[in-house]
TIBA-197854 format. One record per residue: residue number from 1; x, y, z of N, C-alpha, C in turn; residue in three letters. Coordinates in Angstrom, 2 decimals, always signed. Layout:
N
vovex seq NUM	n_c1 X	n_c2 Y	n_c3 Z	ca_c1 X	ca_c2 Y	ca_c3 Z	c_c1 X	c_c2 Y	c_c3 Z	type ala
...
END
This chain:
119
vovex seq 1	n_c1 -14.21	n_c2 -19.22	n_c3 +3.58	ca_c1 -12.96	ca_c2 -19.43	ca_c3 +2.87	c_c1 -12.84	c_c2 -18.47	c_c3 +1.69	type unk
vovex seq 2	n_c1 -13.92	n_c2 -18.24	n_c3 +0.98	ca_c1 -13.92	ca_c2 -17.34	ca_c3 -0.16	c_c1 -13.68	c_c2 -15.90	c_c3 +0.29	type unk
vovex seq 3	n_c1 -14.16	n_c2 -15.55	n_c3 +1.49	ca_c1 -13.95	ca_c2 -14.20	ca_c3 +2.02	c_c1 -12.47	c_c2 -13.93	c_c3 +2.25	type unk
vovex seq 4	n_c1 -11.74	n_c2 -14.94	n_c3 +2.69	ca_c1 -10.30	ca_c2 -14.78	ca_c3 +2.89	c_c1 -9.59	c_c2 -14.52	c_c3 +1.57	type unk
vovex seq 5	n_c1 -10.03	n_c2 -15.17	n_c3 +0.53	ca_c1 -9.43	ca_c2 -14.95	ca_c3 -0.79	c_c1 -9.71	c_c2 -13.54	c_c3 -1.28	type unk
vovex seq 6	n_c1 -10.92	n_c2 -13.04	n_c3 -0.99	ca_c1 -11.25	ca_c2 -11.67	ca_c3 -1.39	c_c1 -10.38	c_c2 -10.66	c_c3 -0.65	type unk
vovex seq 7	n_c1 -10.20	n_c2 -10.86	n_c3 +0.65	ca_c1 -9.37	ca_c2 -9.96	ca_c3 +1.45	c_c1 -7.93	c_c2 -10.02	c_c3 +0.98	type unk
vovex seq 8	n_c1 -7.43	n_c2 -11.21	n_c3 +0.72	ca_c1 -6.05	ca_c2 -11.37	ca_c3 +0.26	c_c1 -5.85	c_c2 -10.66	c_c3 -1.08	type unk
vovex seq 9	n_c1 -6.87	n_c2 -10.62	n_c3 -1.93	ca_c1 -6.78	ca_c2 -9.94	ca_c3 -3.21	c_c1 -6.51	c_c2 -8.46	c_c3 -3.07	type unk
vovex seq 10	n_c1 -6.98	n_c2 -7.88	n_c3 -1.99	ca_c1 -6.75	ca_c2 -6.45	ca_c3 -1.76	c_c1 -5.34	c_c2 -6.18	c_c3 -1.24	type unk
vovex seq 11	n_c1 -4.68	n_c2 -7.18	n_c3 -0.72	ca_c1 -3.33	ca_c2 -7.00	ca_c3 -0.19	c_c1 -2.25	c_c2 -7.32	c_c3 -1.22	type unk
vovex seq 12	n_c1 -2.59	n_c2 -8.12	n_c3 -2.22	ca_c1 -1.64	ca_c2 -8.52	ca_c3 -3.25	c_c1 -1.52	c_c2 -7.42	c_c3 -4.31	type unk
vovex seq 13	n_c1 -0.36	n_c2 -7.30	n_c3 -4.97	ca_c1 -0.22	ca_c2 -6.32	ca_c3 -6.04	c_c1 -1.27	c_c2 -6.54	c_c3 -7.12	type unk
vovex seq 14	n_c1 -1.95	n_c2 -5.49	n_c3 -7.51	ca_c1 -2.96	ca_c2 -5.60	ca_c3 -8.55	c_c1 -4.00	c_c2 -4.50	c_c3 -8.45	type unk
vovex seq 15	n_c1 -5.01	n_c2 -4.62	n_c3 -9.26	ca_c1 -6.04	ca_c2 -3.60	ca_c3 -9.35	c_c1 -6.80	c_c2 -3.38	c_c3 -8.06	type unk
vovex seq 16	n_c1 -7.09	n_c2 -4.45	n_c3 -7.32	ca_c1 -7.80	ca_c2 -4.31	ca_c3 -6.05	c_c1 -6.96	c_c2 -3.55	c_c3 -5.04	type unk
vovex seq 17	n_c1 -5.67	n_c2 -3.83	n_c3 -5.00	ca_c1 -4.77	ca_c2 -3.14	ca_c3 -4.08	c_c1 -4.65	c_c2 -1.66	c_c3 -4.43	type unk
vovex seq 18	n_c1 -4.56	n_c2 -1.37	n_c3 -5.71	ca_c1 -4.49	ca_c2 +0.03	ca_c3 -6.16	c_c1 -5.74	c_c2 +0.78	c_c3 -5.73	type unk
vovex seq 19	n_c1 -6.90	n_c2 +0.15	n_c3 -5.91	ca_c1 -8.16	ca_c2 +0.77	ca_c3 -5.51	c_c1 -8.20	c_c2 +0.99	c_c3 -4.00	type unk
vovex seq 20	n_c1 -7.75	n_c2 +0.02	n_c3 -3.23	ca_c1 -7.72	ca_c2 +0.14	ca_c3 -1.77	c_c1 -6.85	c_c2 +1.33	c_c3 -1.35	type unk
vovex seq 21	n_c1 -5.72	n_c2 +1.50	n_c3 -2.00	ca_c1 -4.83	ca_c2 +2.61	ca_c3 -1.64	c_c1 -5.50	c_c2 +3.95	c_c3 -1.90	type unk
vovex seq 22	n_c1 -6.17	n_c2 +4.10	n_c3 -3.04	ca_c1 -6.88	ca_c2 +5.35	ca_c3 -3.31	c_c1 -7.97	c_c2 +5.60	c_c3 -2.26	type unk
vovex seq 23	n_c1 -8.67	n_c2 +4.55	n_c3 -1.86	ca_c1 -9.72	ca_c2 +4.69	ca_c3 -0.85	c_c1 -9.09	c_c2 +5.09	c_c3 +0.49	type unk
vovex seq 24	n_c1 -7.96	n_c2 +4.49	n_c3 +0.84	ca_c1 -7.27	ca_c2 +4.86	ca_c3 +2.08	c_c1 -6.84	c_c2 +6.33	c_c3 +2.03	type unk
vovex seq 25	n_c1 -6.38	n_c2 +6.78	n_c3 +0.87	ca_c1 -5.99	ca_c2 +8.18	ca_c3 +0.72	c_c1 -7.18	c_c2 +9.10	c_c3 +0.95	type unk
vovex seq 26	n_c1 -8.31	n_c2 +8.79	n_c3 +0.33	ca_c1 -9.50	ca_c2 +9.63	ca_c3 +0.50	c_c1 -10.00	c_c2 +9.57	c_c3 +1.94	type unk
vovex seq 27	n_c1 -9.93	n_c2 +8.42	n_c3 +2.55	ca_c1 -10.35	ca_c2 +8.27	ca_c3 +3.94	c_c1 -9.46	c_c2 +9.08	c_c3 +4.88	type unk
vovex seq 28	n_c1 -8.22	n_c2 +9.29	n_c3 +4.49	ca_c1 -7.29	ca_c2 +10.04	ca_c3 +5.34	c_c1 -7.69	c_c2 +11.51	c_c3 +5.48	type unk
vovex seq 29	n_c1 -8.54	n_c2 +11.99	n_c3 +4.61	ca_c1 -9.03	ca_c2 +13.36	ca_c3 +4.75	c_c1 -9.80	c_c2 +13.50	c_c3 +6.06	type unk
vovex seq 30	n_c1 -10.46	n_c2 +12.42	n_c3 +6.47	ca_c1 -11.24	ca_c2 +12.43	ca_c3 +7.71	c_c1 -10.44	c_c2 +11.81	c_c3 +8.86	type unk
vovex seq 31	n_c1 -9.81	n_c2 +10.66	n_c3 +8.61	ca_c1 -9.15	ca_c2 +9.91	ca_c3 +9.67	c_c1 -7.70	c_c2 +10.36	c_c3 +9.88	type unk
vovex seq 32	n_c1 -7.00	n_c2 +10.67	n_c3 +8.81	ca_c1 -5.65	ca_c2 +11.19	ca_c3 +8.93	c_c1 -4.55	c_c2 +10.17	c_c3 +8.66	type unk
vovex seq 33	n_c1 -4.52	n_c2 +9.10	n_c3 +9.39	ca_c1 -3.39	ca_c2 +8.18	ca_c3 +9.34	c_c1 -3.48	c_c2 +7.15	c_c3 +8.21	type unk
vovex seq 34	n_c1 -4.62	n_c2 +6.99	n_c3 +7.61	ca_c1 -4.78	ca_c2 +5.94	ca_c3 +6.60	c_c1 -3.93	c_c2 +6.17	c_c3 +5.36	type unk
vovex seq 35	n_c1 -3.56	n_c2 +7.40	n_c3 +5.09	ca_c1 -2.69	ca_c2 +7.64	ca_c3 +3.92	c_c1 -1.31	c_c2 +7.02	c_c3 +4.13	type unk
vovex seq 36	n_c1 -0.86	n_c2 +6.96	n_c3 +5.38	ca_c1 +0.43	ca_c2 +6.33	ca_c3 +5.67	c_c1 +0.35	c_c2 +4.83	c_c3 +5.37	type unk
vovex seq 37	n_c1 -0.76	n_c2 +4.20	n_c3 +5.75	ca_c1 -0.96	ca_c2 +2.78	ca_c3 +5.45	c_c1 -0.98	c_c2 +2.59	c_c3 +3.93	type unk
vovex seq 38	n_c1 -1.65	n_c2 +3.50	n_c3 +3.22	ca_c1 -1.73	ca_c2 +3.41	ca_c3 +1.77	c_c1 -0.37	c_c2 +3.52	c_c3 +1.10	type unk
vovex seq 39	n_c1 +0.43	n_c2 +4.46	n_c3 +1.53	ca_c1 +1.74	ca_c2 +4.62	ca_c3 +0.89	c_c1 +2.65	c_c2 +3.45	c_c3 +1.21	type unk
vovex seq 40	n_c1 +2.50	n_c2 +2.86	n_c3 +2.39	ca_c1 +3.28	ca_c2 +1.66	ca_c3 +2.72	c_c1 +2.89	c_c2 +0.52	c_c3 +1.78	type unk
vovex seq 41	n_c1 +1.58	n_c2 +0.33	n_c3 +1.54	ca_c1 +1.13	ca_c2 -0.69	ca_c3 +0.58	c_c1 +1.73	c_c2 -0.42	c_c3 -0.80	type unk
vovex seq 42	n_c1 +1.72	n_c2 +0.83	n_c3 -1.22	ca_c1 +2.25	ca_c2 +1.16	ca_c3 -2.55	c_c1 +3.74	c_c2 +0.83	c_c3 -2.63	type unk
vovex seq 43	n_c1 +4.50	n_c2 +1.18	n_c3 -1.59	ca_c1 +5.93	ca_c2 +0.85	ca_c3 -1.60	c_c1 +6.17	c_c2 -0.66	c_c3 -1.57	type unk
vovex seq 44	n_c1 +5.39	n_c2 -1.39	n_c3 -0.76	ca_c1 +5.58	ca_c2 -2.83	ca_c3 -0.66	c_c1 +5.27	c_c2 -3.56	c_c3 -1.96	type unk
vovex seq 45	n_c1 +4.28	n_c2 -3.08	n_c3 -2.71	ca_c1 +3.84	ca_c2 -3.78	ca_c3 -3.92	c_c1 +4.47	c_c2 -3.25	c_c3 -5.20	type unk
vovex seq 46	n_c1 +5.16	n_c2 -2.14	n_c3 -5.12	ca_c1 +5.80	ca_c2 -1.56	ca_c3 -6.30	c_c1 +6.86	c_c2 -2.53	c_c3 -6.82	type unk
vovex seq 47	n_c1 +6.88	n_c2 -2.72	n_c3 -8.12	ca_c1 +7.85	ca_c2 -3.60	ca_c3 -8.74	c_c1 +7.40	c_c2 -5.05	c_c3 -8.84	type unk
vovex seq 48	n_c1 +6.15	n_c2 -5.32	n_c3 -8.47	ca_c1 +5.67	ca_c2 -6.71	ca_c3 -8.47	c_c1 +4.42	c_c2 -6.91	c_c3 -9.33	type unk
vovex seq 49	n_c1 +4.08	n_c2 -5.93	n_c3 -10.16	ca_c1 +2.80	ca_c2 -6.03	ca_c3 -10.88	c_c1 +2.98	c_c2 -5.63	c_c3 -12.34	type unk
vovex seq 50	n_c1 +1.89	n_c2 -5.70	n_c3 -13.07	ca_c1 +1.88	ca_c2 -5.30	ca_c3 -14.48	c_c1 +2.20	c_c2 -3.81	c_c3 -14.62	type unk
vovex seq 51	n_c1 +2.58	n_c2 -3.43	n_c3 -15.81	ca_c1 +3.03	ca_c2 -2.05	ca_c3 -16.06	c_c1 +1.96	c_c2 -1.01	c_c3 -15.72	type unk
vovex seq 52	n_c1 +0.70	n_c2 -1.26	n_c3 -16.09	ca_c1 -0.34	ca_c2 -0.28	ca_c3 -15.82	c_c1 -0.56	c_c2 -0.11	c_c3 -14.32	type unk
vovex seq 53	n_c1 -0.36	n_c2 -1.17	n_c3 -13.56	ca_c1 -0.51	ca_c2 -1.08	ca_c3 -12.10	c_c1 +0.69	c_c2 -0.35	c_c3 -11.50	type unk
vovex seq 54	n_c1 +1.86	n_c2 -0.60	n_c3 -12.04	ca_c1 +3.07	ca_c2 +0.10	ca_c3 -11.58	c_c1 +2.92	c_c2 +1.61	c_c3 -11.72	type unk
vovex seq 55	n_c1 +2.27	n_c2 +2.04	n_c3 -12.81	ca_c1 +2.08	ca_c2 +3.48	ca_c3 -13.00	c_c1 +1.21	c_c2 +4.05	c_c3 -11.87	type unk
vovex seq 56	n_c1 +0.25	n_c2 +3.28	n_c3 -11.40	ca_c1 -0.58	ca_c2 +3.73	ca_c3 -10.28	c_c1 +0.23	c_c2 +3.81	c_c3 -8.99	type unk
vovex seq 57	n_c1 +1.07	n_c2 +2.81	n_c3 -8.74	ca_c1 +1.88	ca_c2 +2.85	ca_c3 -7.52	c_c1 +2.80	c_c2 +4.07	c_c3 -7.51	type unk
vovex seq 58	n_c1 +3.42	n_c2 +4.37	n_c3 -8.65	ca_c1 +4.26	ca_c2 +5.56	ca_c3 -8.75	c_c1 +3.44	c_c2 +6.82	c_c3 -8.50	type unk
vovex seq 59	n_c1 +2.28	n_c2 +6.90	n_c3 -9.11	ca_c1 +1.37	ca_c2 +8.04	ca_c3 -8.97	c_c1 +0.93	c_c2 +8.19	c_c3 -7.51	type unk
vovex seq 60	n_c1 +0.63	n_c2 +7.08	n_c3 -6.86	ca_c1 +0.18	ca_c2 +7.12	ca_c3 -5.47	c_c1 +1.29	c_c2 +7.55	c_c3 -4.53	type unk
vovex seq 61	n_c1 +2.49	n_c2 +7.04	n_c3 -4.74	ca_c1 +3.61	ca_c2 +7.43	ca_c3 -3.90	c_c1 +3.89	c_c2 +8.92	c_c3 -4.06	type unk
vovex seq 62	n_c1 +3.87	n_c2 +9.39	n_c3 -5.29	ca_c1 +4.09	ca_c2 +10.82	ca_c3 -5.53	c_c1 +2.96	c_c2 +11.66	c_c3 -4.97	type unk
vovex seq 63	n_c1 +1.72	n_c2 +11.18	n_c3 -5.05	ca_c1 +0.60	ca_c2 +11.91	ca_c3 -4.47	c_c1 +0.80	c_c2 +12.09	c_c3 -2.98	type unk
vovex seq 64	n_c1 +1.24	n_c2 +11.05	n_c3 -2.30	ca_c1 +1.49	ca_c2 +11.14	ca_c3 -0.86	c_c1 +2.56	c_c2 +12.18	c_c3 -0.54	type unk
vovex seq 65	n_c1 +3.73	n_c2 +12.06	n_c3 -1.17	ca_c1 +4.85	ca_c2 +12.93	ca_c3 -0.82	c_c1 +4.63	c_c2 +14.38	c_c3 -1.26	type unk
vovex seq 66	n_c1 +4.07	n_c2 +14.58	n_c3 -2.45	ca_c1 +3.81	ca_c2 +15.94	ca_c3 -2.91	c_c1 +2.72	c_c2 +16.57	c_c3 -2.04	type unk
vovex seq 67	n_c1 +1.69	n_c2 +15.79	n_c3 -1.71	ca_c1 +0.64	ca_c2 +16.29	ca_c3 -0.82	c_c1 +1.17	c_c2 +16.66	c_c3 +0.54	type unk
vovex seq 68	n_c1 +2.08	n_c2 +15.84	n_c3 +1.07	ca_c1 +2.69	ca_c2 +16.14	ca_c3 +2.36	c_c1 +3.50	c_c2 +17.43	c_c3 +2.27	type unk
vovex seq 69	n_c1 +4.27	n_c2 +17.59	n_c3 +1.19	ca_c1 +5.05	ca_c2 +18.81	ca_c3 +1.00	c_c1 +4.15	c_c2 +20.04	c_c3 +0.95	type unk
vovex seq 70	n_c1 +3.11	n_c2 +19.98	n_c3 +0.11	ca_c1 +2.19	ca_c2 +21.11	ca_c3 +0.01	c_c1 +1.49	c_c2 +21.36	c_c3 +1.34	type unk
vovex seq 71	n_c1 +1.16	n_c2 +20.31	n_c3 +2.06	ca_c1 +0.51	ca_c2 +20.45	ca_c3 +3.35	c_c1 +1.39	c_c2 +21.16	c_c3 +4.37	type unk
vovex seq 72	n_c1 +2.66	n_c2 +20.79	n_c3 +4.40	ca_c1 +3.61	ca_c2 +21.44	ca_c3 +5.33	c_c1 +3.79	c_c2 +22.90	c_c3 +4.94	type unk
vovex seq 73	n_c1 +3.94	n_c2 +23.17	n_c3 +3.65	ca_c1 +4.07	ca_c2 +24.56	ca_c3 +3.20	c_c1 +2.83	c_c2 +25.36	c_c3 +3.58	type unk
vovex seq 74	n_c1 +1.65	n_c2 +24.79	n_c3 +3.34	ca_c1 +0.41	ca_c2 +25.46	ca_c3 +3.70	c_c1 +0.30	c_c2 +25.71	c_c3 +5.19	type unk
vovex seq 75	n_c1 +0.70	n_c2 +24.73	n_c3 +5.99	ca_c1 +0.66	ca_c2 +24.90	ca_c3 +7.45	c_c1 +1.59	c_c2 +26.02	c_c3 +7.90	type unk
vovex seq 76	n_c1 +2.80	n_c2 +26.05	n_c3 +7.37	ca_c1 +3.76	ca_c2 +27.10	ca_c3 +7.74	c_c1 +3.22	c_c2 +28.46	c_c3 +7.31	type unk
vovex seq 77	n_c1 +2.60	n_c2 +28.53	n_c3 +6.13	ca_c1 +2.10	ca_c2 +29.81	ca_c3 +5.63	c_c1 +0.81	c_c2 +30.27	c_c3 +6.33	type unk
vovex seq 78	n_c1 +0.19	n_c2 +29.41	n_c3 +7.13	ca_c1 -1.01	ca_c2 +29.85	ca_c3 +7.85	c_c1 -0.68	c_c2 +30.98	c_c3 +8.81	type unk
vovex seq 79	n_c1 +0.57	n_c2 +31.08	n_c3 +9.20	ca_c1 +0.97	ca_c2 +32.15	ca_c3 +10.10	c_c1 +1.01	c_c2 +33.50	c_c3 +9.40	type unk
vovex seq 80	n_c1 +1.00	n_c2 +33.49	n_c3 +8.07	ca_c1 +0.90	ca_c2 +34.75	ca_c3 +7.31	c_c1 -0.41	c_c2 +34.77	c_c3 +6.51	type unk
vovex seq 81	n_c1 -1.33	n_c2 +33.93	n_c3 +6.90	ca_c1 -2.72	ca_c2 +33.89	ca_c3 +6.44	c_c1 -2.95	c_c2 +33.39	c_c3 +5.02	type unk
vovex seq 82	n_c1 -1.94	n_c2 +33.22	n_c3 +4.20	ca_c1 -2.16	ca_c2 +32.67	ca_c3 +2.86	c_c1 -2.18	c_c2 +31.15	c_c3 +2.88	type unk
vovex seq 83	n_c1 -1.74	n_c2 +30.57	n_c3 +3.99	ca_c1 -1.65	ca_c2 +29.13	ca_c3 +4.11	c_c1 -2.99	c_c2 +28.43	c_c3 +4.00	type unk
vovex seq 84	n_c1 -4.06	n_c2 +29.06	n_c3 +4.44	ca_c1 -5.39	ca_c2 +28.45	ca_c3 +4.34	c_c1 -5.72	c_c2 +28.20	c_c3 +2.88	type unk
vovex seq 85	n_c1 -5.41	n_c2 +29.14	n_c3 +2.02	ca_c1 -5.66	ca_c2 +28.96	ca_c3 +0.58	c_c1 -4.80	c_c2 +27.84	c_c3 +0.01	type unk
vovex seq 86	n_c1 -3.56	n_c2 +27.76	n_c3 +0.46	ca_c1 -2.67	ca_c2 +26.69	ca_c3 -0.01	c_c1 -3.21	c_c2 +25.34	c_c3 +0.46	type unk
vovex seq 87	n_c1 -3.68	n_c2 +25.25	n_c3 +1.69	ca_c1 -4.22	ca_c2 +24.00	ca_c3 +2.21	c_c1 -5.50	c_c2 +23.58	c_c3 +1.47	type unk
vovex seq 88	n_c1 -6.35	n_c2 +24.54	n_c3 +1.16	ca_c1 -7.58	ca_c2 +24.24	ca_c3 +0.40	c_c1 -7.22	c_c2 +23.76	c_c3 -1.01	type unk
vovex seq 89	n_c1 -6.29	n_c2 +24.45	n_c3 -1.65	ca_c1 -5.85	ca_c2 +24.05	ca_c3 -2.99	c_c1 -5.22	c_c2 +22.65	c_c3 -2.96	type unk
vovex seq 90	n_c1 -4.45	n_c2 +22.37	n_c3 -1.92	ca_c1 -3.84	ca_c2 +21.04	ca_c3 -1.78	c_c1 -4.91	c_c2 +19.97	c_c3 -1.60	type unk
vovex seq 91	n_c1 -5.92	n_c2 +20.24	n_c3 -0.82	ca_c1 -7.01	ca_c2 +19.29	ca_c3 -0.62	c_c1 -7.74	c_c2 +18.99	c_c3 -1.93	type unk
vovex seq 92	n_c1 -8.04	n_c2 +20.02	n_c3 -2.69	ca_c1 -8.71	ca_c2 +19.84	ca_c3 -3.98	c_c1 -7.81	c_c2 +19.03	c_c3 -4.92	type unk
vovex seq 93	n_c1 -6.54	n_c2 +19.37	n_c3 -4.98	ca_c1 -5.57	ca_c2 +18.65	ca_c3 -5.82	c_c1 -5.53	c_c2 +17.17	c_c3 -5.43	type unk
vovex seq 94	n_c1 -5.48	n_c2 +16.90	n_c3 -4.15	ca_c1 -5.40	ca_c2 +15.54	ca_c3 -3.61	c_c1 -6.64	c_c2 +14.73	c_c3 -3.98	type unk
vovex seq 95	n_c1 -7.81	n_c2 +15.32	n_c3 -3.81	ca_c1 -9.06	ca_c2 +14.64	ca_c3 -4.13	c_c1 -9.14	c_c2 +14.34	c_c3 -5.63	type unk
vovex seq 96	n_c1 -8.77	n_c2 +15.32	n_c3 -6.46	ca_c1 -8.81	ca_c2 +15.12	ca_c3 -7.91	c_c1 -7.88	c_c2 +13.98	c_c3 -8.33	type unk
vovex seq 97	n_c1 -6.68	n_c2 +13.96	n_c3 -7.78	ca_c1 -5.74	ca_c2 +12.88	ca_c3 -8.13	c_c1 -6.29	c_c2 +11.51	c_c3 -7.73	type unk
vovex seq 98	n_c1 -6.88	n_c2 +11.43	n_c3 -6.56	ca_c1 -7.42	ca_c2 +10.15	ca_c3 -6.10	c_c1 -8.60	c_c2 +9.70	c_c3 -6.96	type unk
vovex seq 99	n_c1 -9.49	n_c2 +10.61	n_c3 -7.28	ca_c1 -10.65	ca_c2 +10.25	ca_c3 -8.11	c_c1 -10.20	c_c2 +9.85	c_c3 -9.51	type unk
vovex seq 100	n_c1 -9.25	n_c2 +10.61	n_c3 -10.08	ca_c1 -8.72	ca_c2 +10.26	ca_c3 -11.40	c_c1 -8.10	c_c2 +8.86	c_c3 -11.37	type unk
vovex seq 101	n_c1 -7.33	n_c2 +8.58	n_c3 -10.33	ca_c1 -6.71	ca_c2 +7.27	ca_c3 -10.20	c_c1 -7.73	c_c2 +6.15	c_c3 -10.05	type unk
vovex seq 102	n_c1 -8.77	n_c2 +6.40	n_c3 -9.26	ca_c1 -9.83	ca_c2 +5.40	ca_c3 -9.10	c_c1 -10.54	c_c2 +5.11	c_c3 -10.41	type unk
vovex seq 103	n_c1 -10.80	n_c2 +6.16	n_c3 -11.18	ca_c1 -11.46	ca_c2 +5.96	ca_c3 -12.47	c_c1 -10.59	c_c2 +5.15	c_c3 -13.42	type unk
vovex seq 104	n_c1 -9.31	n_c2 +5.47	n_c3 -13.48	ca_c1 -8.40	ca_c2 +4.74	ca_c3 -14.36	c_c1 -8.25	c_c2 +3.28	c_c3 -13.91	type unk
vovex seq 105	n_c1 -8.13	n_c2 +3.08	n_c3 -12.62	ca_c1 -8.00	ca_c2 +1.71	ca_c3 -12.10	c_c1 -9.26	c_c2 +0.90	c_c3 -12.37	type unk
vovex seq 106	n_c1 -10.42	n_c2 +1.53	n_c3 -12.28	ca_c1 -11.67	ca_c2 +0.85	ca_c3 -12.56	c_c1 -11.78	c_c2 +0.40	c_c3 -14.00	type unk
vovex seq 107	n_c1 -11.09	n_c2 +1.10	n_c3 -14.90	ca_c1 -11.09	ca_c2 +0.73	ca_c3 -16.32	c_c1 -9.86	c_c2 -0.10	c_c3 -16.69	type unk
vovex seq 108	n_c1 -9.08	n_c2 -0.49	n_c3 -15.69	ca_c1 -7.84	ca_c2 -1.25	ca_c3 -15.90	c_c1 -6.87	c_c2 -0.52	c_c3 -16.82	type unk
vovex seq 109	n_c1 -6.77	n_c2 +0.78	n_c3 -16.62	ca_c1 -5.85	ca_c2 +1.61	ca_c3 -17.39	c_c1 -4.79	c_c2 +2.19	c_c3 -16.47	type unk
vovex seq 110	n_c1 -3.62	n_c2 +2.41	n_c3 -17.03	ca_c1 -2.55	ca_c2 +3.02	ca_c3 -16.27	c_c1 -2.65	c_c2 +4.54	c_c3 -16.28	type unk
vovex seq 111	n_c1 -1.87	n_c2 +5.16	n_c3 -15.43	ca_c1 -1.77	ca_c2 +6.62	ca_c3 -15.39	c_c1 -0.80	c_c2 +7.02	c_c3 -16.50	type unk
vovex seq 112	n_c1 -1.24	n_c2 +7.91	n_c3 -17.39	ca_c1 -0.42	ca_c2 +8.25	ca_c3 -18.56	c_c1 +0.88	c_c2 +8.93	c_c3 -18.19	type unk
vovex seq 113	n_c1 +0.89	n_c2 +9.77	n_c3 -17.17	ca_c1 +2.11	ca_c2 +10.43	ca_c3 -16.72	c_c1 +2.17	c_c2 +10.38	c_c3 -15.20	type unk
vovex seq 114	n_c1 +2.63	n_c2 +9.26	n_c3 -14.63	ca_c1 +2.62	ca_c2 +9.14	ca_c3 -13.17	c_c1 +3.62	c_c2 +10.05	c_c3 -12.47	type unk
vovex seq 115	n_c1 +4.54	n_c2 +10.67	n_c3 -13.22	ca_c1 +5.53	ca_c2 +11.55	ca_c3 -12.62	c_c1 +5.06	c_c2 +13.00	c_c3 -12.47	type unk
vovex seq 116	n_c1 +3.86	n_c2 +13.30	n_c3 -12.95	ca_c1 +3.39	ca_c2 +14.68	ca_c3 -12.96	c_c1 +3.15	c_c2 +15.23	c_c3 -11.55	type unk
vovex seq 117	n_c1 +3.33	n_c2 +16.53	n_c3 -11.42	ca_c1 +3.01	ca_c2 +17.23	ca_c3 -10.17	c_c1 +1.58	c_c2 +17.72	c_c3 -10.21	type unk
vovex seq 118	n_c1 +0.95	n_c2 +17.68	n_c3 -11.37	ca_c1 -0.42	ca_c2 +18.19	ca_c3 -11.51	c_c1 -1.40	c_c2 +17.05	c_c3 -11.33	type unk
vovex seq 119	n_c1 -2.32	n_c2 +16.91	n_c3 -12.26	ca_c1 -3.35	ca_c2 +15.88	ca_c3 -12.15	c_c1 -3.04	c_c2 +14.77	c_c3 -13.10	type unk
END
């Protein structure tokens, strides 16, 4: 019974859910589709939590869409050979954003500028 409460905590808006989304994002580097599950969680829970958690949901949604944009640009540019560098830079950017978010969530702190395109 306690295990069900733990699992439910990861699905409800809050720090556990924010952490799960970052983990899904990082896992998507290997699996691929888990980032879509993560962004769906972020959209479903946005607007239902404390302010510091809301900043993470905004940051996570933007990380998904900006990463997708950079990924598509990098893929298109692979035909002129500079795309590999764009894809590598996008991967590094993505990992840094996820780790930064995990660290902040672990300290129960919000993202200071969730609208940023950088880190």
